[in-house]
C-alpha positions, 0 to 999 in steps of 0.5 A: 267450131265456126269458120269464117270465109277465108282463103284457107276455107276456099283452098280446103273446099277446092282441094276437096272437090278436086280429090273427090272428082279425081277419085270418082273419075279414077273409079269410073273412068278406067283409062284415066291418067291416074289409072294408067299410073297405077297400072304402071306401078303394078308392072314395076312390082311385077303385079298383073292385077289392077288393085293399085289404080283403084286403091289410089282412086279410093284414097283420093275420094276418101281424102276429098270427103274428109277434107269436105266433111271437116269443113262442116263437122268436127272431123278429128284433126289427127285423122285428117292430118294422117290422111292428108299426109298419105295423099301428100306422099302419094302425090309426090310419087305421082309427080316424080313418076309422071313428070320426071321419070316418065320423060322430063320436059317431054313432048315439049317443055311448055306442054310438060310444064303446063301439066306439072304446074297444077300438080304442084299447086295441089301439092302446095295446097295439101302442104298448107292445109296439113301444116295449118291443121297440125 
């Protein structure tokens, strides 16, 4: 399938690079925000191990690789759509826990909004790509 250079291509490429980077940072940098989020989820469920942060990082890495690979290969649309749906749901949970349950508008509303805005852009990009693949 031949693709033209359009906005969907750039959106998918940028999200792929973002997820690959977040996944690698989550695996390599144990004290990243994502790893801390995973540890807080572990505590919420009474777990003392660190499987959830690594699982989230691997999930992001896989989603990024699938997004990138689907630009150049015939990756199954169903596999890609399912993985994007999983990461989309995870991203919603991440946003709610970090930006709403973890202190709405804190420490300052503009700083809070500055952190929330890119998360919403990534979520919107995932939604657009998922809808166009389905």
